[in-house]
All heavy atoms as TSV, in Angstrom:
chain	resi	resn	atom	element	x	y	z
A	1	MET	N	N	27.525	63.015	42.864
A	1	MET	CA	C	27.904	62.185	41.749
A	1	MET	C	C	26.833	62.231	40.662
A	1	MET	O	O	27.128	62.024	39.516
A	1	MET	CB	C	28.129	60.754	42.230
A	1	MET	CG	C	28.759	59.880	41.185
A	1	MET	SD	S	29.472	58.435	41.937
A	1	MET	CE	C	28.797	57.180	40.899
A	2	LYS	N	N	25.631	62.544	41.016
A	2	LYS	CA	C	24.536	62.543	40.046
A	2	LYS	C	C	24.720	63.576	38.944
A	2	LYS	O	O	24.402	63.314	37.806
A	2	LYS	CB	C	23.213	62.824	40.754
A	2	LYS	CG	C	22.695	61.670	41.547
A	2	LYS	CD	C	21.370	62.047	42.167
A	2	LYS	CE	C	20.829	60.931	43.001
A	2	LYS	NZ	N	19.563	61.264	43.617
A	3	ASP	N	N	25.216	64.773	39.284
A	3	ASP	CA	C	25.282	65.837	38.292
A	3	ASP	C	C	26.512	65.765	37.394
A	3	ASP	O	O	26.675	66.565	36.494
A	3	ASP	CB	C	25.194	67.203	38.964
A	3	ASP	CG	C	26.376	67.490	39.881
A	3	ASP	OD1	O	27.304	66.665	39.949
A	3	ASP	OD2	O	26.371	68.545	40.521
A	4	GLY	N	N	27.413	64.807	37.631
A	4	GLY	CA	C	28.564	64.623	36.762
A	4	GLY	C	C	29.753	65.490	37.100
A	4	GLY	O	O	30.792	65.384	36.486
A	5	SER	N	N	29.619	66.381	38.072
A	5	SER	CA	C	30.746	67.236	38.452
A	5	SER	C	C	31.389	66.666	39.712
A	5	SER	O	O	31.116	67.103	40.811
A	5	SER	CB	C	30.282	68.667	38.685
A	5	SER	OG	O	29.323	68.689	39.730
A	6	THR	N	N	32.238	65.685	39.535
A	6	THR	CA	C	32.873	65.005	40.644
A	6	THR	C	C	33.980	65.863	41.222
A	6	THR	O	O	34.897	66.248	40.519
A	6	THR	CB	C	33.456	63.655	40.194
A	6	THR	OG1	O	32.412	62.901	39.606
A	6	THR	CG2	C	34.047	62.896	41.358
A	7	ASP	N	N	33.879	66.176	42.501
A	7	ASP	CA	C	34.915	66.941	43.196
A	7	ASP	C	C	35.662	65.982	44.104
A	7	ASP	O	O	35.250	65.708	45.218
A	7	ASP	CB	C	34.294	68.071	43.998
A	7	ASP	CG	C	35.328	68.941	44.694
A	7	ASP	OD1	O	36.541	68.664	44.541
A	7	ASP	OD2	O	34.932	69.886	45.381
A	8	PHE	N	N	36.773	65.435	43.599
A	8	PHE	CA	C	37.538	64.456	44.348
A	8	PHE	C	C	38.148	65.042	45.617
A	8	PHE	O	O	38.505	64.327	46.524
A	8	PHE	CB	C	38.654	63.874	43.479
A	8	PHE	CG	C	38.164	63.037	42.340
A	8	PHE	CD1	C	38.375	63.431	41.041
A	8	PHE	CD2	C	37.500	61.846	42.568
A	8	PHE	CE1	C	37.939	62.651	39.978
A	8	PHE	CE2	C	37.053	61.055	41.524
A	8	PHE	CZ	C	37.276	61.463	40.233
A	9	ASP	N	N	38.301	66.368	45.669
A	9	ASP	CA	C	38.932	67.007	46.821
A	9	ASP	C	C	37.966	67.212	47.983
A	9	ASP	O	O	38.385	67.490	49.094
A	9	ASP	CB	C	39.526	68.357	46.428
A	9	ASP	CG	C	40.682	68.210	45.458
A	9	ASP	OD1	O	41.468	67.263	45.633
A	9	ASP	OD2	O	40.789	69.025	44.537
A	10	ASN	N	N	36.682	67.099	47.739
A	10	ASN	CA	C	35.695	67.394	48.769
A	10	ASN	C	C	34.841	66.170	49.050
A	10	ASN	O	O	33.641	66.157	48.817
A	10	ASN	CB	C	34.832	68.581	48.324
A	10	ASN	CG	C	34.183	69.250	49.502
A	10	ASN	OD1	O	34.261	68.773	50.626
A	10	ASN	ND2	N	33.534	70.365	49.245
A	11	TYR	N	N	35.472	65.138	49.588
A	11	TYR	CA	C	34.769	63.873	49.797
A	11	TYR	C	C	33.737	63.931	50.907
A	11	TYR	O	O	32.877	63.081	50.994
A	11	TYR	CB	C	35.769	62.751	50.086
A	11	TYR	CG	C	36.612	62.986	51.304
A	11	TYR	CD1	C	36.197	62.574	52.563
A	11	TYR	CD2	C	37.827	63.636	51.198
A	11	TYR	CE1	C	36.974	62.796	53.667
A	11	TYR	CE2	C	38.608	63.868	52.311
A	11	TYR	CZ	C	38.180	63.449	53.540
A	11	TYR	OH	O	38.941	63.680	54.642
A	12	ASP	N	N	33.791	64.944	51.775
A	12	ASP	CA	C	32.793	65.064	52.844
A	12	ASP	C	C	31.408	65.346	52.282
A	12	ASP	O	O	30.414	65.121	52.950
A	12	ASP	CB	C	33.173	66.177	53.820
A	12	ASP	CG	C	34.364	65.801	54.681
A	12	ASP	OD1	O	34.609	64.594	54.863
A	12	ASP	OD2	O	35.052	66.713	55.164
A	13	GLU	N	N	31.337	65.807	51.060
A	13	GLU	CA	C	30.054	66.143	50.465
A	13	GLU	C	C	29.427	64.986	49.695
A	13	GLU	O	O	28.429	65.152	49.037
A	13	GLU	CB	C	30.199	67.349	49.536
A	13	GLU	CG	C	30.454	68.633	50.285
A	13	GLU	CD	C	30.403	69.850	49.380
A	13	GLU	OE1	O	29.948	69.730	48.229
A	13	GLU	OE2	O	30.813	70.907	49.831
A	14	ALA	N	N	30.036	63.803	49.750
A	14	ALA	CA	C	29.483	62.657	49.036
A	14	ALA	C	C	28.102	62.320	49.590
A	14	ALA	O	O	27.906	62.201	50.791
A	14	ALA	CB	C	30.407	61.453	49.161
A	15	ASP	N	N	27.151	62.189	48.678
A	15	ASP	CA	C	25.798	61.858	49.124
A	15	ASP	C	C	25.705	60.363	49.454
A	15	ASP	O	O	26.628	59.593	49.221
A	15	ASP	CB	C	24.760	62.265	48.074
A	15	ASP	CG	C	24.968	61.592	46.724
A	15	ASP	OD1	O	25.639	60.544	46.657
A	15	ASP	OD2	O	24.450	62.119	45.735
A	16	GLU	N	N	24.590	59.985	50.009
A	16	GLU	CA	C	24.395	58.596	50.449
A	16	GLU	C	C	24.508	57.613	49.288
A	16	GLU	O	O	25.099	56.541	49.419
A	16	GLU	CB	C	23.037	58.461	51.136
A	16	GLU	CG	C	22.835	57.119	51.788
A	16	GLU	CD	C	21.527	57.051	52.575
A	16	GLU	OE1	O	21.095	58.086	53.109
A	16	GLU	OE2	O	20.963	55.950	52.637
A	17	GLU	N	N	23.975	57.996	48.140
A	17	GLU	CA	C	24.039	57.118	46.962
A	17	GLU	C	C	25.502	56.872	46.554
A	17	GLU	O	O	25.891	55.745	46.247
A	17	GLU	CB	C	23.274	57.754	45.802
A	17	GLU	CG	C	23.318	56.919	44.535
A	17	GLU	CD	C	22.629	57.616	43.353
A	17	GLU	OE1	O	22.042	58.695	43.536
A	17	GLU	OE2	O	22.713	57.052	42.258
A	18	THR	N	N	26.300	57.930	46.568
A	18	THR	CA	C	27.719	57.809	46.201
A	18	THR	C	C	28.452	56.934	47.201
A	18	THR	O	O	29.273	56.088	46.824
A	18	THR	CB	C	28.374	59.200	46.128
A	18	THR	OG1	O	27.666	59.985	45.163
A	18	THR	CG2	C	29.837	59.105	45.734
A	19	GLN	N	N	28.165	57.116	48.479
A	19	GLN	CA	C	28.814	56.307	49.505
A	19	GLN	C	C	28.469	54.827	49.340
A	19	GLN	O	O	29.344	53.968	49.454
A	19	GLN	CB	C	28.430	56.807	50.884
A	19	GLN	CG	C	29.025	58.163	51.196
A	19	GLN	CD	C	28.563	58.726	52.528
A	19	GLN	OE1	O	27.838	58.078	53.277
A	19	GLN	NE2	N	28.976	59.940	52.823
A	20	LYS	N	N	27.217	54.529	49.048
A	20	LYS	CA	C	26.810	53.138	48.829
A	20	LYS	C	C	27.502	52.566	47.596
A	20	LYS	O	O	27.944	51.421	47.601
A	20	LYS	CB	C	25.289	53.040	48.671
A	20	LYS	CG	C	24.541	53.196	49.967
A	20	LYS	CD	C	23.046	53.096	49.745
A	20	LYS	CE	C	22.284	53.289	51.029
A	20	LYS	NZ	N	20.831	53.207	50.835
A	21	HIS	N	N	27.601	53.378	46.552
A	21	HIS	CA	C	28.263	52.943	45.324
A	21	HIS	C	C	29.741	52.633	45.601
A	21	HIS	O	O	30.273	51.618	45.143
A	21	HIS	CB	C	28.131	54.022	44.249
A	21	HIS	CG	C	28.753	53.669	42.945
A	21	HIS	ND1	N	28.197	52.780	42.062
A	21	HIS	CD2	C	29.919	54.067	42.386
A	21	HIS	CE1	C	28.978	52.657	41.017
A	21	HIS	NE2	N	30.037	53.425	41.181
A	22	LEU	N	N	30.401	53.502	46.360
A	22	LEU	CA	C	31.811	53.261	46.693
A	22	LEU	C	C	31.979	52.009	47.546
A	22	LEU	O	O	32.925	51.244	47.338
A	22	LEU	CB	C	32.404	54.474	47.415
A	22	LEU	CG	C	32.858	55.612	46.510
A	22	LEU	CD1	C	33.252	56.829	47.342
A	22	LEU	CD2	C	34.003	55.182	45.625
A	23	GLN	N	N	31.078	51.785	48.485
A	23	GLN	CA	C	31.153	50.571	49.303
A	23	GLN	C	C	31.056	49.328	48.426
A	23	GLN	O	O	31.784	48.358	48.628
A	23	GLN	CB	C	30.048	50.561	50.367
A	23	GLN	CG	C	30.260	51.546	51.493
A	23	GLN	CD	C	31.514	51.247	52.293
A	23	GLN	OE1	O	31.885	50.100	52.504
A	23	GLN	NE2	N	32.179	52.296	52.743
A	24	LYS	N	N	30.187	49.383	47.435
A	24	LYS	CA	C	30.033	48.264	46.506
A	24	LYS	C	C	31.326	48.074	45.700
A	24	LYS	O	O	31.782	46.952	45.511
A	24	LYS	CB	C	28.853	48.555	45.581
A	24	LYS	CG	C	28.479	47.430	44.666
A	24	LYS	CD	C	27.238	47.823	43.851
A	24	LYS	CE	C	26.899	46.778	42.831
A	24	LYS	NZ	N	25.743	47.165	42.020
A	25	GLU	N	N	31.916	49.181	45.250
A	25	GLU	CA	C	33.166	49.093	44.501
A	25	GLU	C	C	34.313	48.592	45.374
A	25	GLU	O	O	35.170	47.843	44.907
A	25	GLU	CB	C	33.521	50.442	43.870
A	25	GLU	CG	C	32.648	50.773	42.683
A	25	GLU	CD	C	33.181	51.911	41.843
A	25	GLU	OE1	O	34.364	52.290	41.979
A	25	GLU	OE2	O	32.403	52.432	41.028
A	26	PHE	N	N	34.345	49.007	46.654
A	26	PHE	CA	C	35.370	48.506	47.584
A	26	PHE	C	C	35.277	46.985	47.681
A	26	PHE	O	O	36.285	46.283	47.597
A	26	PHE	CB	C	35.183	49.071	48.999
A	26	PHE	CG	C	35.547	50.523	49.170
A	26	PHE	CD1	C	34.770	51.326	49.990
A	26	PHE	CD2	C	36.642	51.079	48.549
A	26	PHE	CE1	C	35.095	52.664	50.192
A	26	PHE	CE2	C	36.974	52.410	48.730
A	26	PHE	CZ	C	36.196	53.207	49.557
A	27	ALA	N	N	34.068	46.497	47.875
A	27	ALA	CA	C	33.861	45.056	48.027
A	27	ALA	C	C	34.273	44.306	46.763
A	27	ALA	O	O	34.942	43.262	46.834
A	27	ALA	CB	C	32.398	44.767	48.374
A	28	GLU	N	N	33.891	44.828	45.599
A	28	GLU	CA	C	34.249	44.182	44.333
A	28	GLU	C	C	35.772	44.184	44.137
A	28	GLU	O	O	36.354	43.185	43.716
A	28	GLU	CB	C	33.580	44.901	43.164
A	28	GLU	CG	C	33.881	44.261	41.824
A	28	GLU	CD	C	33.250	45.004	40.654
A	28	GLU	OE1	O	32.624	46.061	40.849
A	28	GLU	OE2	O	33.411	44.514	39.530
A	29	ALA	N	N	36.407	45.295	44.452
A	29	ALA	CA	C	37.862	45.392	44.299
A	29	ALA	C	C	38.572	44.406	45.221
A	29	ALA	O	O	39.515	43.727	44.817
A	29	ALA	CB	C	38.326	46.814	44.588
A	30	GLU	N	N	38.102	44.307	46.451
A	30	GLU	CA	C	38.715	43.388	47.405
A	30	GLU	C	C	38.536	41.939	46.954
A	30	GLU	O	O	39.476	41.143	47.002
A	30	GLU	CB	C	38.102	43.595	48.788
A	30	GLU	CG	C	38.821	42.851	49.885
A	30	GLU	CD	C	38.292	43.243	51.251
A	30	GLU	OE1	O	37.331	42.587	51.704
A	30	GLU	OE2	O	38.832	44.191	51.833
A	31	LYS	N	N	37.341	41.616	46.489
A	31	LYS	CA	C	37.039	40.257	46.039
A	31	LYS	C	C	37.915	39.854	44.855
A	31	LYS	O	O	38.356	38.713	44.754
A	31	LYS	CB	C	35.559	40.170	45.649
A	31	LYS	CG	C	35.113	38.780	45.218
A	31	LYS	CD	C	33.632	38.764	44.919
A	31	LYS	CE	C	33.448	38.857	43.427
A	31	LYS	NZ	N	32.059	38.801	43.004
A	32	ASN	N	N	38.192	40.807	43.960
A	32	ASN	CA	C	38.950	40.518	42.753
A	32	ASN	C	C	40.443	40.827	42.872
A	32	ASN	O	O	41.188	40.652	41.904
A	32	ASN	CB	C	38.364	41.281	41.565
A	32	ASN	CG	C	37.011	40.739	41.176
A	32	ASN	OD1	O	36.891	39.581	40.803
A	32	ASN	ND2	N	35.981	41.559	41.293
A	33	GLY	N	N	40.870	41.310	44.031
A	33	GLY	CA	C	42.282	41.583	44.244
A	33	GLY	C	C	42.809	42.827	43.536
A	33	GLY	O	O	43.998	42.924	43.249
A	34	TRP	N	N	41.921	43.780	43.266
A	34	TRP	CA	C	42.343	45.025	42.632
A	34	TRP	C	C	42.722	46.014	43.727
A	34	TRP	O	O	41.872	46.552	44.425
A	34	TRP	CB	C	41.231	45.627	41.782
A	34	TRP	CG	C	40.818	44.805	40.600
A	34	TRP	CD1	C	41.630	44.152	39.734
A	34	TRP	CD2	C	39.486	44.569	40.145
A	34	TRP	NE1	N	40.904	43.522	38.758
A	34	TRP	CE2	C	39.572	43.766	38.990
A	34	TRP	CE3	C	38.232	44.961	40.596
A	34	TRP	CZ2	C	38.458	43.351	38.283
A	34	TRP	CZ3	C	37.124	44.539	39.890
A	34	TRP	CH2	C	37.239	43.746	38.746
A	35	ALA	N	N	44.013	46.278	43.854
A	35	ALA	CA	C	44.495	47.163	44.922
A	35	ALA	C	C	43.968	48.590	44.781
A	35	ALA	O	O	43.771	49.283	45.778
A	35	ALA	CB	C	46.019	47.181	44.939
A	36	GLN	N	N	43.725	49.024	43.550
A	36	GLN	CA	C	43.250	50.390	43.323
A	36	GLN	C	C	41.871	50.425	42.682
A	36	GLN	O	O	41.512	51.368	41.993
A	36	GLN	CB	C	44.254	51.154	42.458
A	36	GLN	CG	C	45.582	51.328	43.144
A	36	GLN	CD	C	46.503	52.257	42.381
A	36	GLN	OE1	O	46.194	52.718	41.298
A	36	GLN	NE2	N	47.638	52.528	42.962
A	37	GLY	N	N	41.084	49.413	42.928
A	37	GLY	CA	C	39.732	49.364	42.374
A	37	GLY	C	C	39.735	48.843	40.953
A	37	GLY	O	O	40.777	48.723	40.314
A	38	LYS	N	N	38.561	48.527	40.460
A	38	LYS	CA	C	38.408	48.037	39.090
A	38	LYS	C	C	38.900	49.119	38.129
A	38	LYS	O	O	38.520	50.286	38.249
A	38	LYS	CB	C	36.938	47.729	38.808
A	38	LYS	CG	C	36.673	47.216	37.425
A	38	LYS	CD	C	35.196	46.926	37.232
A	38	LYS	CE	C	34.926	46.445	35.820
A	38	LYS	NZ	N	33.492	46.167	35.635
A	39	PRO	N	N	39.763	48.752	37.187
A	39	PRO	CA	C	40.274	49.743	36.236
A	39	PRO	C	C	39.139	50.535	35.582
A	39	PRO	O	O	38.170	49.975	35.095
A	39	PRO	CB	C	41.029	48.890	35.210
A	39	PRO	CG	C	41.452	47.678	35.994
A	39	PRO	CD	C	40.309	47.416	36.948
A	40	GLY	N	N	39.263	51.862	35.622
A	40	GLY	CA	C	38.267	52.748	35.022
A	40	GLY	C	C	37.092	53.092	35.918
A	40	GLY	O	O	36.284	53.943	35.569
A	41	SER	N	N	36.999	52.469	37.085
A	41	SER	CA	C	35.871	52.731	37.983
A	41	SER	C	C	36.042	54.055	38.721
A	41	SER	O	O	37.117	54.661	38.740
A	41	SER	CB	C	35.747	51.597	39.003
A	41	SER	OG	O	36.852	51.614	39.892
A	42	PHE	N	N	34.973	54.513	39.342
A	42	PHE	CA	C	35.016	55.736	40.140
A	42	PHE	C	C	36.061	55.601	41.242
A	42	PHE	O	O	36.856	56.520	41.471
A	42	PHE	CB	C	33.624	56.024	40.735
A	42	PHE	CG	C	33.586	57.232	41.620
A	42	PHE	CD1	C	33.761	58.496	41.089
A	42	PHE	CD2	C	33.383	57.103	42.983
A	42	PHE	CE1	C	33.728	59.627	41.907
A	42	PHE	CE2	C	33.343	58.217	43.806
A	42	PHE	CZ	C	33.515	59.478	43.263
A	43	LEU	N	N	36.082	54.471	41.916
A	43	LEU	CA	C	37.057	54.227	42.977
A	43	LEU	C	C	38.477	54.323	42.426
A	43	LEU	O	O	39.342	54.962	43.023
A	43	LEU	CB	C	36.826	52.853	43.609
A	43	LEU	CG	C	37.833	52.404	44.665
A	43	LEU	CD1	C	37.857	53.376	45.844
A	43	LEU	CD2	C	37.504	50.996	45.131
A	44	ASN	N	N	38.722	53.734	41.279
A	44	ASN	CA	C	40.036	53.770	40.648
A	44	ASN	C	C	40.448	55.205	40.338
A	44	ASN	O	O	41.585	55.609	40.601
A	44	ASN	CB	C	40.013	52.914	39.382
A	44	ASN	CG	C	41.332	52.882	38.664
A	44	ASN	OD1	O	41.508	53.617	37.694
A	44	ASN	ND2	N	42.236	52.044	39.123
A	45	ARG	N	N	39.527	55.985	39.799
A	45	ARG	CA	C	39.828	57.391	39.481
A	45	ARG	C	C	40.056	58.205	40.749
A	45	ARG	O	O	40.916	59.084	40.788
A	45	ARG	CB	C	38.705	58.001	38.644
A	45	ARG	CG	C	38.639	57.393	37.240
A	45	ARG	CD	C	37.547	58.003	36.391
A	45	ARG	NE	N	36.260	57.733	37.019
A	45	ARG	CZ	C	35.215	58.533	36.986
A	45	ARG	NH1	N	35.263	59.660	36.330
A	45	ARG	NH2	N	34.088	58.214	37.583
A	46	LEU	N	N	39.296	57.913	41.791
A	46	LEU	CA	C	39.451	58.607	43.066
A	46	LEU	C	C	40.833	58.333	43.666
A	46	LEU	O	O	41.526	59.250	44.104
A	46	LEU	CB	C	38.354	58.144	44.027
A	46	LEU	CG	C	38.159	58.886	45.326
A	46	LEU	CD1	C	37.729	60.314	45.070
A	46	LEU	CD2	C	37.113	58.177	46.174
A	47	ILE	N	N	41.255	57.079	43.642
A	47	ILE	CA	C	42.574	56.707	44.156
A	47	ILE	C	C	43.672	57.341	43.305
A	47	ILE	O	O	44.648	57.886	43.842
A	47	ILE	CB	C	42.725	55.173	44.227
A	47	ILE	CG1	C	41.793	54.614	45.315
A	47	ILE	CG2	C	44.174	54.771	44.483
A	47	ILE	CD1	C	41.678	53.104	45.323
A	48	ALA	N	N	43.524	57.295	41.998
A	48	ALA	CA	C	44.527	57.881	41.103
A	48	ALA	C	C	44.669	59.382	41.359
A	48	ALA	O	O	45.779	59.917	41.379
A	48	ALA	CB	C	44.163	57.623	39.644
A	49	HIS	N	N	43.547	60.054	41.585
A	49	HIS	CA	C	43.576	61.491	41.875
A	49	HIS	C	C	44.338	61.754	43.178
A	49	HIS	O	O	45.171	62.654	43.242
A	49	HIS	CB	C	42.154	62.047	41.975
A	49	HIS	CG	C	42.106	63.485	42.357
A	49	HIS	ND1	N	42.370	64.493	41.470
A	49	HIS	CD2	C	41.841	64.086	43.542
A	49	HIS	CE1	C	42.259	65.660	42.090
A	49	HIS	NE2	N	41.943	65.438	43.350
A	50	GLY	N	N	44.059	60.962	44.197
A	50	GLY	CA	C	44.760	61.116	45.471
A	50	GLY	C	C	46.244	60.845	45.338
A	50	GLY	O	O	47.075	61.558	45.900
A	51	ASN	N	N	46.591	59.814	44.566
A	51	ASN	CA	C	48.004	59.502	44.354
A	51	ASN	C	C	48.710	60.646	43.634
A	51	ASN	O	O	49.828	61.016	43.981
A	51	ASN	CB	C	48.161	58.205	43.552
A	51	ASN	CG	C	47.793	56.984	44.351
A	51	ASN	OD1	O	47.648	57.027	45.564
A	51	ASN	ND2	N	47.626	55.868	43.659
A	52	LYS	N	N	48.057	61.222	42.630
A	52	LYS	CA	C	48.644	62.323	41.874
A	52	LYS	C	C	48.876	63.526	42.781
A	52	LYS	O	O	49.937	64.153	42.740
A	52	LYS	CB	C	47.730	62.707	40.709
A	52	LYS	CG	C	48.268	63.826	39.845
A	52	LYS	CD	C	47.327	64.141	38.701
A	52	LYS	CE	C	47.850	65.321	37.888
A	52	LYS	NZ	N	46.903	65.734	36.879
A	53	LYS	N	N	47.883	63.843	43.616
A	53	LYS	CA	C	48.037	64.969	44.545
A	53	LYS	C	C	49.191	64.726	45.508
A	53	LYS	O	O	49.983	65.628	45.784
A	53	LYS	CB	C	46.746	65.207	45.336
A	53	LYS	CG	C	45.691	65.919	44.555
A	53	LYS	CD	C	44.528	66.308	45.427
A	53	LYS	CE	C	44.998	67.302	46.455
A	53	LYS	NZ	N	43.941	67.861	47.266
A	54	THR	N	N	49.316	63.507	46.021
A	54	THR	CA	C	50.392	63.176	46.946
A	54	THR	C	C	51.744	63.310	46.262
A	54	THR	O	O	52.685	63.877	46.835
A	54	THR	CB	C	50.215	61.752	47.504
A	54	THR	OG1	O	48.955	61.676	48.175
A	54	THR	CG2	C	51.338	61.381	48.458
A	55	GLU	N	N	51.854	62.792	45.035
A	55	GLU	CA	C	53.107	62.898	44.290
A	55	GLU	C	C	53.488	64.357	44.055
A	55	GLU	O	O	54.661	64.725	44.195
A	55	GLU	CB	C	52.999	62.157	42.957
A	55	GLU	CG	C	52.948	60.656	43.104
A	55	GLU	CD	C	52.559	59.931	41.828
A	55	GLU	OE1	O	52.351	60.599	40.779
A	55	GLU	OE2	O	52.460	58.693	41.881
A	56	GLU	N	N	52.518	65.194	43.723
A	56	GLU	CA	C	52.781	66.612	43.506
A	56	GLU	C	C	53.244	67.281	44.799
A	56	GLU	O	O	54.177	68.084	44.795
A	56	GLU	CB	C	51.538	67.315	42.965
A	56	GLU	CG	C	51.195	66.929	41.552
A	56	GLU	CD	C	49.837	67.441	41.094
A	56	GLU	OE1	O	49.091	68.040	41.906
A	56	GLU	OE2	O	49.509	67.222	39.905
A	57	GLU	N	N	52.604	66.949	45.910
A	57	GLU	CA	C	52.998	67.521	47.203
A	57	GLU	C	C	54.408	67.090	47.579
A	57	GLU	O	O	55.195	67.903	48.067
A	57	GLU	CB	C	52.006	67.109	48.292
A	57	GLU	CG	C	50.651	67.777	48.154
A	57	GLU	CD	C	49.610	67.207	49.110
A	57	GLU	OE1	O	49.957	66.380	49.977
A	57	GLU	OE2	O	48.442	67.599	48.984
A	58	LEU	N	N	54.743	65.822	47.353
A	58	LEU	CA	C	56.089	65.337	47.654
A	58	LEU	C	C	57.132	66.018	46.769
A	58	LEU	O	O	58.212	66.372	47.228
A	58	LEU	CB	C	56.167	63.818	47.483
A	58	LEU	CG	C	55.417	62.988	48.523
A	58	LEU	CD1	C	55.405	61.513	48.118
A	58	LEU	CD2	C	56.022	63.167	49.899
A	59	ARG	N	N	56.790	66.204	45.493
A	59	ARG	CA	C	57.709	66.879	44.574
A	59	ARG	C	C	57.940	68.314	45.022
A	59	ARG	O	O	59.085	68.770	45.105
A	59	ARG	CB	C	57.145	66.851	43.146
A	59	ARG	CG	C	58.069	67.516	42.120
A	59	ARG	CD	C	57.441	67.610	40.734
A	59	ARG	NE	N	56.074	68.095	40.707
A	59	ARG	CZ	C	55.700	69.374	40.828
A	59	ARG	NH1	N	56.604	70.307	40.993
A	59	ARG	NH2	N	54.431	69.716	40.777
A	60	ARG	N	N	56.867	69.034	45.357
A	60	ARG	CA	C	57.009	70.423	45.818
A	60	ARG	C	C	57.819	70.485	47.106
A	60	ARG	O	O	58.654	71.365	47.281
A	60	ARG	CB	C	55.636	71.064	46.016
A	60	ARG	CG	C	54.977	71.477	44.730
A	60	ARG	CD	C	53.786	72.392	44.985
A	60	ARG	NE	N	52.765	71.786	45.824
A	60	ARG	CZ	C	51.716	71.092	45.379
A	60	ARG	NH1	N	51.552	70.910	44.098
A	60	ARG	NH2	N	50.839	70.594	46.216
A	61	SER	N	N	57.569	69.559	48.001
A	61	SER	CA	C	58.301	69.516	49.261
A	61	SER	C	C	59.787	69.259	49.010
A	61	SER	O	O	60.648	69.889	49.621
A	61	SER	CB	C	57.727	68.425	50.163
A	61	SER	OG	O	58.467	68.306	51.338
A	62	GLY	N	N	60.081	68.330	48.109
A	62	GLY	CA	C	61.469	68.035	47.757
A	62	GLY	C	C	62.156	69.230	47.127
A	62	GLY	O	O	63.317	69.524	47.419
A	63	GLU	N	N	61.435	69.945	46.258
A	63	GLU	CA	C	61.993	71.137	45.632
A	63	GLU	C	C	62.255	72.220	46.671
A	63	GLU	O	O	63.279	72.889	46.634
A	63	GLU	CB	C	61.060	71.657	44.539
A	63	GLU	CG	C	61.012	70.784	43.311
A	63	GLU	CD	C	59.959	71.212	42.309
A	63	GLU	OE1	O	59.185	72.160	42.591
A	63	GLU	OE2	O	59.891	70.588	41.231
A	64	ALA	N	N	61.331	72.384	47.603
A	64	ALA	CA	C	61.507	73.394	48.647
A	64	ALA	C	C	62.705	73.049	49.526
A	64	ALA	O	O	63.497	73.928	49.882
A	64	ALA	CB	C	60.232	73.513	49.486
A	65	ASN	N	N	62.857	71.781	49.867
A	65	ASN	CA	C	63.999	71.357	50.683
A	65	ASN	C	C	65.298	71.560	49.922
A	65	ASN	O	O	66.308	71.967	50.502
A	65	ASN	CB	C	63.858	69.900	51.105
A	65	ASN	CG	C	62.773	69.699	52.149
A	65	ASN	OD1	O	62.394	70.620	52.839
A	65	ASN	ND2	N	62.282	68.480	52.243
A	66	SER	N	N	65.296	71.257	48.634
A	66	SER	CA	C	66.480	71.418	47.805
A	66	SER	C	C	66.868	72.888	47.716
A	66	SER	O	O	68.043	73.245	47.829
A	66	SER	CB	C	66.216	70.864	46.411
A	66	SER	OG	O	67.321	71.096	45.571
A	67	GLU	N	N	65.887	73.769	47.539
A	67	GLU	CA	C	66.154	75.197	47.453
A	67	GLU	C	C	66.675	75.755	48.769
A	67	GLU	O	O	67.571	76.568	48.792
A	67	GLU	CB	C	64.893	75.945	47.025
A	67	GLU	CG	C	64.512	75.717	45.589
A	67	GLU	CD	C	63.192	76.355	45.219
A	67	GLU	OE1	O	62.607	77.073	46.054
A	67	GLU	OE2	O	62.719	76.114	44.092
A	68	SER	N	N	66.108	75.286	49.884
A	68	SER	CA	C	66.546	75.809	51.189
A	68	SER	C	C	67.959	75.329	51.528
A	68	SER	O	O	68.730	76.052	52.118
A	68	SER	CB	C	65.560	75.437	52.291
A	68	SER	OG	O	65.568	74.036	52.507
A	69	SER	N	N	68.307	74.115	51.127
A	69	SER	CA	C	69.662	73.629	51.399
A	69	SER	C	C	70.678	74.301	50.480
A	69	SER	O	O	71.811	74.528	50.864
A	69	SER	CB	C	69.745	72.107	51.276
A	69	SER	OG	O	69.521	71.708	49.952
A	70	THR	N	N	70.262	74.663	49.272
A	70	THR	CA	C	71.147	75.348	48.335
A	70	THR	C	C	71.385	76.791	48.783
A	70	THR	O	O	72.504	77.279	48.717
A	70	THR	CB	C	70.546	75.339	46.908
A	70	THR	OG1	O	70.282	74.000	46.526
A	70	THR	CG2	C	71.481	75.989	45.923
A	71	SER	N	N	70.369	77.454	49.273
A	71	SER	CA	C	70.504	78.852	49.673
A	71	SER	C	C	71.227	78.999	51.000
A	71	SER	O	O	71.775	80.051	51.286
A	71	SER	CB	C	69.133	79.519	49.747
A	71	SER	OG	O	68.340	78.910	50.746
A	72	SER	N	N	71.265	77.957	51.813
A	72	SER	CA	C	71.951	78.052	53.092
A	72	SER	C	C	73.420	77.701	52.980
A	72	SER	O	O	74.169	77.846	53.935
A	72	SER	CB	C	71.281	77.139	54.138
A	72	SER	OG	O	71.403	75.790	53.760
A	73	SER	N	N	73.874	77.258	51.819
A	73	SER	CA	C	75.281	76.887	51.627
A	73	SER	C	C	76.154	78.071	51.367
A	73	SER	O	O	75.890	79.043	50.878
A	73	SER	CB	C	75.438	75.928	50.430
A	73	SER	OG	O	74.732	74.744	50.690
């Protein structure tokens, strides 16, 4: 997180400072009732990125299922 090149896909590489920062953001979000973290925070962006990836995967999966059912008819 220090160098500014955040790789949301490779969370195993988060350094100790980043992990502590996220823990602090988790606690703040829980205390304030923010389901996806404080708006604009690192946690919020991380969740939004994950949601976007999931939506894209579901869309691709739906398209693949639609194509396979159309071609088998």
